[in-house]
C-alpha positions as CSV (number, residue, x, y, z in Angstrom):
1,M,55.0,107.3,-32.8
2,A,54.1,104.2,-30.8
3,R,56.0,101.0,-31.4
4,Y,54.5,97.5,-31.3
5,K,55.9,94.0,-31.4
6,R,56.1,92.6,-34.9
7,Y,54.0,89.6,-35.8
8,D,53.9,87.4,-39.0
9,Y,51.3,84.7,-39.5
10,S,53.4,83.1,-42.2
11,Q,56.2,82.1,-39.9
12,G,56.6,78.5,-38.7
13,V,56.7,77.6,-35.1
14,L,58.1,74.4,-33.5
15,I,56.2,73.7,-30.2
16,P,57.0,70.8,-27.9
17,V,53.7,69.1,-27.1
18,S,53.1,66.4,-24.5
19,L,50.0,64.5,-25.7
20,N,49.2,63.2,-22.2
21,D,49.2,66.8,-20.8
22,Q,46.5,67.8,-23.3
23,L,44.0,65.3,-21.7
24,M,43.4,67.3,-18.5
25,P,41.3,65.7,-15.6
26,G,37.8,67.2,-15.5
27,T,37.4,67.4,-19.2
28,L,35.3,65.3,-21.5
29,E,38.3,64.1,-23.5
30,F,39.9,62.9,-20.3
31,A,36.8,61.0,-19.3
32,I,36.5,59.4,-22.8
33,N,40.2,58.3,-22.6
34,Q,39.9,56.8,-19.2
35,L,36.6,55.0,-19.9
36,V,37.8,53.5,-23.2
37,E,41.2,52.4,-21.8
38,K,40.2,51.1,-18.4
39,H,36.4,50.3,-18.3
40,M,35.4,49.2,-21.7
41,D,36.0,45.7,-23.2
42,L,37.0,46.3,-26.9
43,S,38.2,42.7,-27.4
44,I,34.8,42.1,-29.1
45,F,36.3,43.8,-32.2
46,E,39.1,41.3,-32.6
47,G,37.0,38.8,-34.6
48,K,36.8,41.4,-37.4
49,Y,40.5,41.5,-38.0
50,K,42.5,38.7,-39.8
51,N,45.9,40.4,-40.0
52,D,47.7,38.6,-37.2
53,E,50.2,37.0,-39.6
54,T,49.9,39.0,-42.9
55,G,48.5,42.3,-43.8
56,R,48.9,45.9,-42.7
57,P,48.4,46.7,-39.0
58,A,44.9,48.2,-38.4
59,Y,43.9,51.2,-36.4
60,D,43.2,50.2,-32.8
61,P,39.4,50.3,-32.2
62,K,40.1,52.2,-29.0
63,I,41.6,55.1,-31.0
64,L,38.6,55.0,-33.4
65,L,36.0,54.9,-30.7
66,K,37.7,57.8,-28.8
67,V,37.8,60.2,-31.8
68,V,34.2,59.3,-32.8
69,L,32.8,60.0,-29.3
70,L,34.8,63.2,-29.0
71,G,33.7,64.2,-32.5
72,Y,30.0,63.6,-31.7
73,S,30.3,65.5,-28.5
74,R,31.4,68.5,-30.5
75,G,28.8,68.2,-33.2
76,L,31.1,66.6,-35.8
77,I,28.8,64.0,-37.2
78,S,30.6,63.8,-40.5
79,S,33.5,61.3,-40.7
80,R,35.4,63.8,-43.0
81,K,35.2,66.5,-40.3
82,I,36.5,64.1,-37.7
83,E,39.4,63.2,-39.9
84,Q,40.1,66.9,-40.4
85,A,40.0,67.4,-36.6
86,C,42.6,64.6,-36.1
87,K,44.9,66.6,-38.4
88,E,44.3,70.1,-37.0
89,N,42.9,70.0,-33.5
90,I,45.5,69.4,-30.7
91,V,42.9,67.6,-28.5
92,F,42.0,65.2,-31.2
93,M,45.7,64.7,-31.9
94,A,46.3,63.9,-28.3
95,L,43.4,61.5,-28.0
96,S,44.4,59.7,-31.2
97,C,48.1,59.7,-30.2
98,G,49.1,61.5,-33.3
99,Q,47.4,59.0,-35.6
100,C,45.1,60.2,-38.3
101,P,42.5,57.6,-39.6
102,D,41.0,58.6,-42.9
103,Y,37.2,59.3,-43.2
104,T,36.5,55.9,-44.9
105,T,38.0,54.1,-41.9
106,I,36.0,56.1,-39.5
107,A,32.8,55.7,-41.4
108,T,33.2,52.0,-41.8
109,F,34.0,51.6,-38.1
110,V,30.8,53.4,-37.1
111,S,28.5,51.7,-39.6
112,T,29.7,48.2,-38.9
113,M,29.3,48.2,-35.0
114,K,26.1,46.1,-35.3
115,D,27.1,43.5,-32.6
116,E,29.5,45.7,-30.6
117,I,27.5,48.9,-29.9
118,L,25.1,47.4,-27.3
119,P,27.9,45.8,-25.1
120,L,29.8,49.1,-25.3
121,F,26.8,51.1,-24.1
122,R,26.3,48.7,-21.3
123,N,29.9,49.1,-20.2
124,I,29.3,52.8,-19.7
125,L,26.0,52.0,-17.9
126,L,27.9,49.7,-15.6
127,V,30.3,52.4,-14.7
128,C,27.3,54.7,-14.0
129,E,25.9,52.1,-11.6
130,E,29.3,51.5,-9.8
131,L,29.5,55.3,-9.3
132,N,26.0,55.4,-7.8
133,L,24.6,57.6,-10.6
134,L,21.5,55.4,-11.0
135,G,18.6,56.0,-8.6
136,G,16.7,52.9,-9.8
137,T,13.4,54.2,-8.5
138,F,12.0,56.7,-11.0
139,F,12.1,56.4,-14.8
140,A,10.8,58.3,-17.8
141,Q,10.5,57.4,-21.4
142,D,10.2,59.7,-24.4
143,G,11.3,59.9,-28.0
144,C,12.4,62.4,-30.6
145,K,11.8,62.1,-34.3
146,L,14.8,63.0,-36.5
147,P,15.2,62.9,-40.3
148,S,17.6,60.3,-41.7
149,N,19.5,60.1,-45.0
150,A,16.3,59.5,-47.0
151,S,14.2,61.6,-49.2
152,K,10.5,61.9,-48.3
153,Q,9.8,62.8,-52.0
154,R,10.6,59.1,-52.8
155,S,7.9,57.8,-50.5
156,G,4.6,56.3,-51.4
157,K,2.5,53.2,-51.7
158,I,3.2,50.8,-54.5
159,S,0.4,52.3,-56.6
160,D,1.7,55.8,-56.0
161,L,5.2,54.8,-57.2
162,K,3.8,53.2,-60.3
163,K,1.8,56.3,-61.1
164,K,5.0,58.4,-60.5
165,K,6.9,56.2,-62.9
166,S,4.2,56.5,-65.5
167,R,4.1,60.3,-65.2
168,I,7.9,60.5,-65.6
169,E,7.8,58.2,-68.7
170,E,4.9,60.3,-70.2
171,R,6.9,63.5,-69.6
172,V,10.0,61.9,-71.3
173,R,7.9,61.0,-74.3
174,K,6.6,64.5,-74.6
175,M,10.0,66.0,-74.3
176,L,11.4,63.6,-77.0
177,K,8.6,64.6,-79.3
178,E,9.2,68.3,-78.7
179,Q,12.9,67.8,-79.4
180,E,12.1,65.9,-82.7
181,D,9.8,68.8,-83.8
182,E,12.5,71.4,-83.0
183,D,15.1,69.4,-84.9
184,R,12.9,69.3,-88.0
185,K,12.3,73.1,-87.9
186,D,16.0,73.9,-87.3
187,D,17.8,74.0,-90.7
188,D,21.0,75.6,-89.4
189,P,23.5,72.8,-88.6
190,S,25.5,75.1,-86.4
191,T,22.7,75.6,-83.9
192,P,23.1,73.6,-80.6
193,S,20.8,70.6,-80.4
194,G,19.2,71.3,-77.0
195,S,21.9,69.9,-74.7
196,I,20.0,71.1,-71.6
197,K,16.8,69.3,-72.6
198,E,18.9,66.1,-73.4
199,K,20.3,66.2,-69.9
200,Q,16.8,66.5,-68.4
201,I,15.6,63.5,-70.5
202,E,18.6,61.5,-69.3
203,Q,17.9,62.4,-65.7
204,L,14.2,61.6,-65.9
205,T,14.9,58.3,-67.7
206,R,17.3,57.3,-64.8
207,Q,14.6,58.2,-62.3
208,A,12.0,56.0,-64.0
209,A,14.6,53.1,-64.2
210,R,15.4,53.4,-60.5
211,I,11.7,53.2,-59.6
212,E,11.2,50.2,-61.9
213,A,14.2,48.4,-60.4
214,W,13.0,49.1,-56.9
215,L,9.4,47.9,-57.6
216,K,10.9,44.6,-59.0
217,E,12.8,43.9,-55.8
218,N,10.4,45.2,-53.2
219,D,6.8,44.5,-52.1
220,G,4.4,46.9,-50.4
221,K,5.2,47.8,-46.8
222,T,2.5,46.6,-44.3
223,G,1.6,48.5,-41.2
224,K,0.6,47.0,-37.8
225,H,-3.1,46.9,-38.8
226,G,-2.3,44.8,-41.9
227,K,-2.9,47.6,-44.4
228,E,-0.3,48.9,-46.8
229,I,1.6,52.0,-45.7
230,K,4.1,54.3,-47.5
231,S,7.4,52.8,-48.5
232,N,10.6,54.7,-49.1
233,M,12.9,54.0,-52.0
234,T,16.1,55.2,-50.3
235,D,15.5,53.8,-46.8
236,N,12.5,51.5,-46.6
237,E,13.0,51.0,-42.8
238,S,12.5,54.7,-42.1
239,A,9.0,56.2,-41.9
240,L,7.2,59.4,-42.7
241,M,6.6,61.0,-39.4
242,T,4.8,64.2,-38.2
243,T,6.7,66.5,-35.9
244,S,6.1,70.0,-34.5
245,H,8.3,71.3,-37.4
246,G,6.4,69.4,-40.2
247,S,6.8,65.9,-41.6
248,V,10.2,64.2,-41.8
249,Q,11.4,60.9,-43.3
250,G,13.4,59.4,-40.6
251,Y,13.4,57.5,-37.3
252,N,12.0,57.8,-33.8
253,G,14.8,57.8,-31.3
254,Q,13.6,56.4,-27.9
255,V,15.2,56.6,-24.5
256,V,14.4,55.4,-21.0
257,V,16.0,57.8,-18.4
258,D,16.8,57.3,-14.8
259,A,15.7,60.3,-12.7
260,K,18.6,60.7,-10.3
261,H,21.1,62.1,-12.8
262,Q,19.3,61.8,-16.1
263,V,21.4,58.8,-17.2
264,I,20.0,57.0,-20.2
265,V,19.5,53.3,-19.2
266,H,18.4,52.1,-22.7
267,A,18.0,53.6,-26.1
268,E,16.8,52.4,-29.5
269,V,15.4,53.8,-32.8
270,F,12.2,52.7,-34.4
271,G,10.9,53.2,-37.9
272,T,7.5,54.4,-36.8
273,G,6.2,57.8,-35.6
274,Q,3.6,56.2,-33.2
275,D,4.6,55.6,-29.6
276,A,1.7,53.3,-28.7
277,D,3.7,50.1,-28.9
278,L,7.2,51.2,-27.8
279,V,7.0,50.7,-24.0
280,P,7.4,46.9,-24.0
281,P,10.7,46.8,-26.1
282,M,12.2,49.6,-24.1
283,I,11.4,48.0,-20.8
284,D,12.7,44.7,-22.0
285,G,15.9,46.4,-23.2
286,V,16.5,47.9,-19.7
287,K,16.0,44.5,-18.0
288,E,18.4,42.8,-20.5
289,A,21.0,45.5,-19.8
290,M,20.7,45.0,-16.0
291,E,21.0,41.2,-16.5
292,K,24.1,41.5,-18.6
293,N,25.7,43.8,-16.1
294,G,25.3,41.2,-13.4
295,R,22.1,42.2,-11.5
296,K,20.4,39.1,-10.0
297,D,17.1,40.9,-9.7
298,A,16.9,41.9,-13.4
299,D,13.5,40.1,-13.8
300,E,12.0,42.1,-11.0
301,Y,13.9,45.2,-11.7
302,F,10.9,47.4,-12.3
303,A,8.7,46.0,-9.5
304,G,7.3,48.9,-7.5
305,K,9.3,51.5,-9.5
306,I,7.8,54.7,-10.8
307,F,7.5,55.0,-14.6
308,T,6.2,58.1,-16.6
309,A,5.5,58.8,-20.2
310,D,3.4,61.3,-22.1
311,S,-0.1,60.8,-23.5
312,A,1.3,59.4,-26.8
313,Y,2.2,56.2,-25.0
314,H,-1.3,55.7,-23.6
315,S,-2.4,52.4,-25.1
316,K,-3.7,49.1,-24.0
317,G,-0.5,47.3,-24.8
318,N,1.8,49.8,-23.0
319,L,-0.5,49.9,-20.0
320,Q,-0.6,46.1,-19.8
321,K,3.2,45.9,-20.0
322,C,3.4,48.2,-17.0
323,V,0.9,46.0,-15.1
324,D,2.9,42.8,-16.0
325,E,6.2,44.4,-14.8
326,K,4.4,45.7,-11.6
327,L,5.4,49.2,-12.5
328,D,3.8,52.2,-10.7
329,A,3.1,53.8,-14.1
330,Y,1.7,57.3,-14.8
331,I,0.7,57.6,-18.5
332,P,-2.1,60.1,-19.0
333,D,-4.8,59.8,-21.7
334,K,-5.2,62.6,-24.3
335,W,-8.0,64.2,-22.3
336,Q,-6.0,64.7,-19.1
337,R,-5.5,68.4,-19.5
338,M,-9.2,68.9,-20.2
339,R,-10.0,67.5,-16.8
340,D,-7.3,69.3,-14.9
341,Q,-8.4,72.5,-13.2
342,R,-4.9,73.9,-13.5
343,Y,-5.4,74.2,-17.3
344,E,-8.7,76.2,-17.0
345,E,-7.2,79.3,-18.6
346,W,-5.7,77.2,-21.4
347,R,-9.1,75.7,-22.1
348,K,-10.7,79.1,-22.2
349,Q,-8.2,80.2,-24.8
350,G,-8.8,77.0,-26.8
351,K,-12.6,77.7,-26.8
352,T,-12.2,81.0,-28.5
353,S,-10.4,79.4,-31.5
354,R,-12.4,76.2,-31.6
355,T,-14.3,75.7,-34.8
356,H,-15.9,72.3,-34.3
357,F,-18.8,71.5,-32.0
358,A,-18.1,69.8,-28.7
359,H,-20.4,67.5,-26.7
360,T,-21.3,70.5,-24.5
361,D,-22.8,72.3,-27.6
362,F,-25.6,69.6,-27.7
363,I,-28.6,70.1,-25.4
364,Y,-29.9,67.0,-23.5
365,R,-33.6,66.4,-23.1
366,E,-34.0,64.2,-20.1
367,D,-37.7,63.5,-20.5
368,S,-37.3,62.0,-24.0
369,D,-33.6,60.8,-23.6
370,E,-32.4,62.6,-26.7
371,Y,-30.0,65.4,-27.7
372,V,-30.6,68.5,-29.8
373,C,-27.8,69.7,-32.1
374,P,-26.9,73.5,-32.5
375,N,-29.1,73.5,-35.7
376,G,-32.1,72.2,-33.8
377,K,-32.1,68.6,-35.1
378,V,-32.7,65.7,-32.8
379,L,-30.2,62.9,-32.0
380,R,-32.1,59.9,-30.6
381,F,-30.8,57.0,-28.5
382,A,-29.1,54.3,-30.6
383,T,-27.4,51.8,-28.3
384,K,-25.7,51.5,-24.9
385,H,-23.6,48.4,-25.7
386,L,-21.0,49.9,-28.0
387,V,-17.6,48.7,-26.7
388,I,-14.4,50.5,-27.8
389,K,-11.1,49.4,-26.3
390,G,-12.8,48.0,-23.2
391,T,-15.1,51.0,-22.6
392,V,-18.9,50.7,-22.9
393,Y,-20.5,53.7,-24.6
394,R,-24.1,55.0,-24.7
395,A,-24.6,56.3,-28.3
396,Y,-27.0,58.8,-29.8
397,R,-27.5,59.2,-33.6
398,S,-29.0,61.8,-35.9
399,R,-31.0,61.1,-39.1
400,E,-29.3,61.1,-42.5
401,Q,-31.7,63.6,-44.0
402,D,-31.0,66.0,-41.1
403,C,-27.2,66.0,-41.7
404,C,-27.2,65.8,-45.5
405,G,-27.9,69.5,-46.3
406,C,-27.1,71.0,-42.9
407,A,-25.4,74.5,-43.1
408,L,-23.3,73.6,-40.0
409,R,-22.1,70.3,-41.3
410,E,-18.4,71.4,-41.5
411,R,-18.4,72.3,-37.8
412,C,-20.0,69.1,-36.8
413,F,-17.8,66.6,-38.6
414,T,-14.0,66.4,-38.4
415,K,-11.8,66.2,-41.5
416,K,-10.8,62.6,-40.5
417,A,-14.3,61.4,-41.1
418,R,-14.9,60.2,-44.7
419,S,-18.2,61.5,-46.0
420,P,-20.2,60.8,-42.9
421,K,-23.9,60.5,-43.3
422,T,-25.1,60.7,-39.6
423,K,-23.7,62.3,-36.4
424,Y,-22.9,60.1,-33.4
425,L,-22.6,61.3,-29.8
426,M,-21.0,58.7,-27.5
427,F,-20.7,58.9,-23.7
428,P,-18.8,56.3,-21.6
429,I,-21.0,54.5,-19.1
430,G,-18.8,51.6,-17.9
431,S,-16.1,49.1,-18.8
432,D,-16.0,45.6,-20.3
433,G,-13.7,43.7,-18.0
434,V,-10.6,45.4,-16.5
435,N,-10.4,48.9,-18.0
436,L,-6.8,49.9,-17.7
437,T,-7.5,53.3,-19.2
438,K,-10.1,54.0,-16.5
439,L,-7.8,52.9,-13.7
440,M,-5.0,55.1,-15.2
441,V,-7.4,58.1,-15.4
442,E,-8.3,57.8,-11.8
443,K,-4.6,57.4,-10.8
444,I,-3.3,60.3,-12.9
445,D,-6.2,62.7,-11.8
446,S,-5.3,62.3,-8.1
447,E,-3.2,64.9,-6.3
448,E,-0.4,62.4,-5.9
449,G,-0.6,61.3,-9.5
450,R,-0.4,64.9,-10.8
451,E,2.6,65.6,-8.6
452,I,4.5,62.6,-9.7
453,Y,3.7,63.1,-13.4
454,S,4.8,66.8,-13.2
455,H,8.4,65.6,-12.9
456,R,8.4,63.8,-16.2
457,M,9.6,66.8,-18.3
458,E,12.5,67.7,-16.0
459,I,13.8,64.1,-16.2
460,V,13.7,63.3,-19.9
461,E,13.4,66.5,-21.9
462,P,16.8,67.9,-20.9
463,V,18.3,64.7,-22.4
464,F,17.0,65.6,-25.9
465,G,18.0,69.2,-25.3
466,N,21.6,68.1,-24.7
467,I,21.7,65.7,-27.6
468,R,20.0,67.9,-30.2
469,M,21.1,71.4,-29.2
470,N,24.5,71.0,-27.4
471,K,25.7,68.0,-29.6
472,H,23.9,69.3,-32.7
473,L,22.3,66.0,-33.7
474,D,19.6,67.4,-36.0
475,R,19.6,64.4,-38.4
476,F,20.9,60.9,-38.9
477,T,23.5,60.5,-41.6
478,L,23.2,56.8,-42.2
479,R,20.5,54.5,-43.7
480,G,18.8,51.4,-42.3
481,K,17.6,50.8,-38.8
482,I,20.8,48.9,-37.7
483,K,23.2,51.7,-38.8
484,V,20.9,54.5,-37.5
485,N,20.6,52.6,-34.2
486,I,24.4,52.6,-33.9
487,Q,24.6,56.4,-34.3
488,W,21.8,56.9,-31.8
489,F,23.6,54.7,-29.2
490,L,26.9,56.6,-29.7
491,Y,25.2,59.9,-29.0
492,C,23.5,58.5,-25.9
493,M,26.9,57.1,-24.8
494,V,28.4,60.6,-25.1
495,H,25.5,61.9,-22.9
496,N,26.2,59.3,-20.2
497,V,30.0,60.0,-20.4
498,E,29.2,63.6,-19.6
499,K,27.2,62.5,-16.6
500,I,30.2,60.4,-15.4
501,M,32.4,63.4,-15.9
502,N,30.1,65.8,-14.0
503,Y,28.8,63.6,-11.2
504,G,31.1,60.6,-11.0
505,Y,33.1,61.7,-7.9
506,G,36.1,59.4,-7.5
507,F,36.2,58.4,-11.2
508,A,39.7,58.3,-12.6
């Protein structure tokens, strides 16, 4: 019979461990340790502590920052899990020098880095620049929408929240009445008095009280067009945003990425799902970072540089900012693929599933200058001076009686239109002043423009792939723009530290 060496998992083992030997060169933990110890100025935290003469010694911010960055790099977004790792994982033990900060200390450290997070991010960026990891000639901007610690069920306009409160109160009244009726019918004193229903009533009453208290302290949230938009009772700075995976209540994490090694040069979260106004603050953020890091040409940093973003960023304000900064920008409009011959097969596939009529489904009569719809009705010339966002349109309009009872009405009007009475066809014929959209269309449709824009995805999309898939950031755990911004910056710092580790030859 074969014999094997005996083993017993219940036995204790004393192992001599050198903490310094656990931080091996070429690893992420080594890079984090070197950067925090030698290249980052953490004296900015000293103003928070007042224990120089009395009080207990505090955990060094260097230790806390190291374990947080390493925890985030391994997908440990919870402060409780980071605390557990400091107790059980030898690498965390080595990085924290055997210290074990509790989860409240870690959570407080992260959520209160309001004034310190941006200088720390710029310290890392300065190291990237010193190691020649920044090309400084080609940039790409994009964003990713992530849910935050807020419930989308608690969203709505002020009128919606008032109606919800009224419905809850009405339900409580009905449940109380039902309970009173049951109590009258029940003559047996030993029968339980509906404890489950009582708990439901208490829960609903608390919900109504929370809504009432929130309404007393808050006004309606106003959008950029001056109209009221949905508020959120748990995090009113977050927004209800549409993503490819459905709607989420959260924040839009934006980054500007340098093309050479995909280093993030600026990051910020916004409580809006729309990207039409987000180029100016991000460009200004990059310029400020370069100025703080000692670049004398910070004001002209983007002059002549290439900048790309997807069609969601195509707006007058974003394009104007690129012109002001003298950027060689490539931001396509939403019809760019419809004009590109390389997407011919994609367009054919789209036509088979298209349900609404396009302009090409209307027949033009040149002799009478009018269009005939698929149902045989005539759209006559209305005006040629309709100006929308700087573009002059020639418009054709149908008669109200022709559209009112039309059998093809649903295919002619989109769902966004609210009870339309007549059909309009609009064709661009010119521009009112300098038409930035027209200039961008001509630029993006050129062979050179298509070639340059084709590199956008390979620059910025892998950044989100690394943060979301490799680092497992699928949600923000904090509330409020300031705190969520801290968490986003920390993850972007981890991404840049990895770039230093992988490409920073000579870094030690």
